[in-house]
N, C-alpha and C positions, 0 to 999 in steps of 0.2 A: 504493499499500499504506499502510496506516495504522501509523505508528511506535508508536502506543499500543495496537496490537492484543493484544500480550503481556499487558497489564494488563486491558484491557477485555474480552477474549474469555471469561475464566471467569465474569465478571458476566453476560455475554450468555448463556452456556450455562446459568447457573442461572435466569436469568430466563426463557428459553425453556422450560425444564422445568416452570415454573409456569404460563405463559401458554399454551403449545401446546394443552393439553388443552381449554381454553375456546375457543380458536380453532377447534379441530377439531369441537367441538360446534356452534358457530355455522355453520362451513361445511357440515357434514354436515346440520344442520337445514335450512339454506337451500336446499341442492340437493335434499333430500327433499321440501320444500315445493314447489319448482319442478317436480319430477319427479311429484308427485302431481296437480298441476293440469294438466300437460301429458302425462299417462299415454297411452302408446301401446302397452302390452302388455309393456314392458320396465322393470325397475327398476334403471336404470343408476347411481342415486346410490350404490349399494352399493360401487361401485368408487372413489367419491370417499372413502367412509367407509374402505375398505381402505387407500387411499393416505395419509389422514390418520392412521390408526392407525400406519402405518410412520413418519410424521414424529414422532408423539408418542413412539414407542419410541427413535427416534434421538435426540431432545431428552433423554429420560431417560438414555440411555447416555452422552451427553456430559456431562450433569450429574453422573453417577455417577463418570466419569473425572476430572472437576475435584474433586470431593469426596475421592476417593481420593488425588490428588496432594496436596491440601491437608493430608490426615491424614498422609501420609508425611512432608511438610515439618515439620509440627508435632511428629511423633514424633522426627524426627532432631534438631530443635531442642531438644527436651526432653532427649534423650539427651546432646547436647553440653553442655547447661546441667548435667545431673547429673555429668558427668565433670570439667568445668572450673569451672562455677558461680561462686560469690562470690570464691573464691581468684584466679581469672583477672581477674575485675573489679578486685579490689584491686590486682593486679600492673599492670594496664593503667592504672588511675588513678595509681599511684605513678610509672609511666613518664611519664605525661602531665605530672605535676607536676614531674618532674625535668628534662624536656626544654623544655617550653613552659609556664611559669606562666600565661600568659594563656589558654591552651587549657584549663587546669585550671579557671579561674574561669568561662569559658564553660560548660563541662560541669557545674560546680556550679550555675551559674544555670539551665541546662536542667533540672537534676534538682530544683531547688527547687520547692515547690508554688507555683501561681499565686497572686498576691494577689487579694483579692476585687474584684469589678468596681465601680467607683464609679457611683453613681446620678447622675441628671441635676442639674445646678446650678440652684439656685432663685433 
């Protein structure tokens, strides 16, 4: 089992939702081409098309589930920030400064804008 599946699965779901229709067109086209040239009175490639349509719908449903979850997490985060917002951040910063001055310096360094990158030495 992949320990990073919790992180990578949403990305895979969204990627599959984009790629799967193109994959389905390729597979159905290829099987239709084969069925055309080996025609024996039965158009069997329509079952392949039916199966690929189901696969596309499943990929889209998984992507919709992922997007819905991301929207819920973003909404909850926005509501928490609205309720506690800047005042909670200031209280946290004051607590950090009072308990561990070195930690406050680290947080200040992390929040400071990055210095411009130096060019190559001549």
